[in-house]
C-alpha positions as CSV (number, residue, x, y, z in Angstrom):
1,M,0.1,50.5,24.1
2,S,2.5,49.6,21.3
3,K,4.8,48.0,23.9
4,E,2.1,45.6,24.9
5,I,1.1,44.6,21.4
6,L,4.7,43.6,20.4
7,P,5.1,40.9,23.1
8,Q,1.6,39.6,22.5
9,R,2.5,39.1,18.8
10,F,5.7,37.4,19.7
11,V,3.9,35.1,22.1
12,W,1.3,34.4,19.4
13,L,4.0,33.7,16.8
14,I,5.9,31.4,19.2
15,G,2.7,29.5,19.9
16,V,1.9,29.0,16.2
17,G,5.5,28.0,15.6
18,I,5.3,25.4,18.3
19,A,2.0,24.1,17.0
20,V,3.4,23.7,13.5
21,V,6.5,22.0,14.8
22,A,4.3,19.6,16.9
23,L,2.1,18.9,13.9
24,L,5.2,18.1,11.7
25,L,6.7,15.9,14.4
26,G,3.4,14.1,14.9
27,S,3.1,13.5,11.2
28,A,6.7,12.2,10.9
29,F,6.1,9.9,14.0
30,Y,2.9,8.5,12.4
31,R,4.6,7.8,9.1
32,A,7.5,6.1,10.9
33,W,5.1,4.0,13.0
34,D,3.1,3.0,9.9
35,T,6.3,2.0,8.1
36,N,7.4,0.0,11.1
37,R,4.1,-1.8,11.2
38,G,4.3,-2.7,7.5
39,L,7.8,-3.9,7.9
40,R,6.9,-6.1,10.8
41,S,4.0,-7.7,8.9
42,E,6.4,-8.3,6.0
43,L,8.9,-9.8,8.3
44,S,6.4,-12.3,9.7
45,T,5.6,-13.5,6.1
46,L,9.3,-13.7,5.2
47,K,10.5,-15.7,8.2
48,P,9.0,-19.1,7.0
49,M,10.4,-18.5,3.6
50,L,13.9,-17.9,5.1
51,T,13.6,-21.0,7.2
52,A,12.6,-23.1,4.1
53,A,15.5,-21.6,2.1
54,M,18.0,-22.3,4.8
55,A,16.8,-25.9,4.9
56,E,17.0,-26.2,1.2
57,Q,20.5,-24.8,1.2
58,Q,21.6,-27.3,3.9
59,M,20.1,-30.2,1.8
60,L,21.9,-28.9,-1.4
61,Q,25.2,-28.6,0.5
62,T,24.9,-32.2,1.7
63,Q,24.0,-33.3,-1.8
64,L,27.0,-31.4,-3.3
65,A,29.3,-33.1,-0.8
66,Y,27.9,-36.5,-1.8
67,V,28.2,-35.8,-5.6
68,Q,31.8,-34.7,-5.2
69,S,32.8,-37.9,-3.4
70,D,34.4,-40.9,-5.0
71,E,31.5,-43.1,-3.8
72,Y,29.1,-41.2,-6.0
73,V,31.4,-41.2,-9.1
74,E,31.8,-45.0,-8.8
75,S,28.0,-45.5,-8.3
76,W,27.2,-43.3,-11.3
77,S,29.8,-44.9,-13.6
78,Q,28.4,-48.4,-12.8
79,T,24.7,-47.6,-13.2
80,H,24.5,-44.9,-15.8
81,A,27.7,-45.2,-17.9
82,R,27.8,-49.0,-17.6
83,M,31.5,-49.0,-16.7
84,A,33.4,-51.7,-14.8
85,R,36.6,-51.8,-12.9
86,Q,39.6,-53.5,-14.5
87,D,39.2,-56.6,-12.5
88,E,35.5,-56.9,-13.0
89,T,33.5,-58.3,-15.9
90,L,30.6,-56.3,-17.2
91,V,27.5,-58.4,-17.9
92,I,24.6,-56.8,-19.8
93,L,21.4,-58.7,-19.8
94,V,19.6,-58.7,-23.1
95,Q,15.9,-59.2,-22.9
96,A,14.2,-61.4,-25.4
97,T,12.0,-59.6,-27.8
98,P,8.4,-60.9,-28.0
99,S,7.2,-62.3,-31.3
100,P,5.4,-59.7,-33.4
101,V,1.7,-59.6,-33.1
102,P,-0.2,-59.3,-36.3
103,V,-2.1,-56.1,-36.6
104,A,-5.5,-56.1,-38.3
105,P,-5.7,-53.7,-41.3
106,P,-7.7,-50.5,-40.5
107,V,-11.3,-50.5,-41.4
108,E,-12.3,-47.8,-43.8
109,A,-14.8,-45.5,-42.4
110,T,-17.8,-44.5,-44.5
111,P,-17.7,-40.9,-45.4
112,T,-20.2,-38.8,-43.6
113,P,-22.3,-36.5,-45.8
114,E,-21.6,-32.8,-45.5
115,P,-24.3,-31.0,-43.6
116,V,-26.5,-28.9,-45.7
117,P,-27.2,-25.3,-44.6
118,F,-30.7,-24.7,-43.2
119,W,-31.6,-22.1,-45.9
120,L,-30.8,-24.6,-48.6
121,Q,-33.0,-27.3,-47.0
122,W,-35.9,-24.8,-46.9
123,W,-35.3,-23.8,-50.5
124,R,-35.4,-27.4,-51.7
125,T,-38.5,-28.1,-49.6
126,L,-40.4,-25.1,-51.0
127,L,-39.4,-25.8,-54.6
128,G,-39.9,-29.5,-54.3
129,E,-36.4,-30.6,-55.3
């Protein structure tokens, strides 16, 4: 009888061990699947941002190439710094200033009386002041 109980206990222990391992594997698989789903949704929101950032980078690289060119330096020096080449004459147009318009003196405003608190109004009304 003791020989039969020993194998049954081992079978029972092996069965419980397999169930525990299956439960742990199932839990790990569910966590991995949930993490994967979250990462995929985050990836779908980040793709448009990546595309926009890449377009902005391309635009900035194009602008950098233009700013580093001699054409830009010449354009900037003529428009912003008001420089001219040695064989050019710089002409600066001076705009005529309009004649001054007389300004009317400000009208003095009459001072507004300070509001009297309601309890003081009642006091004066009751006492006849």
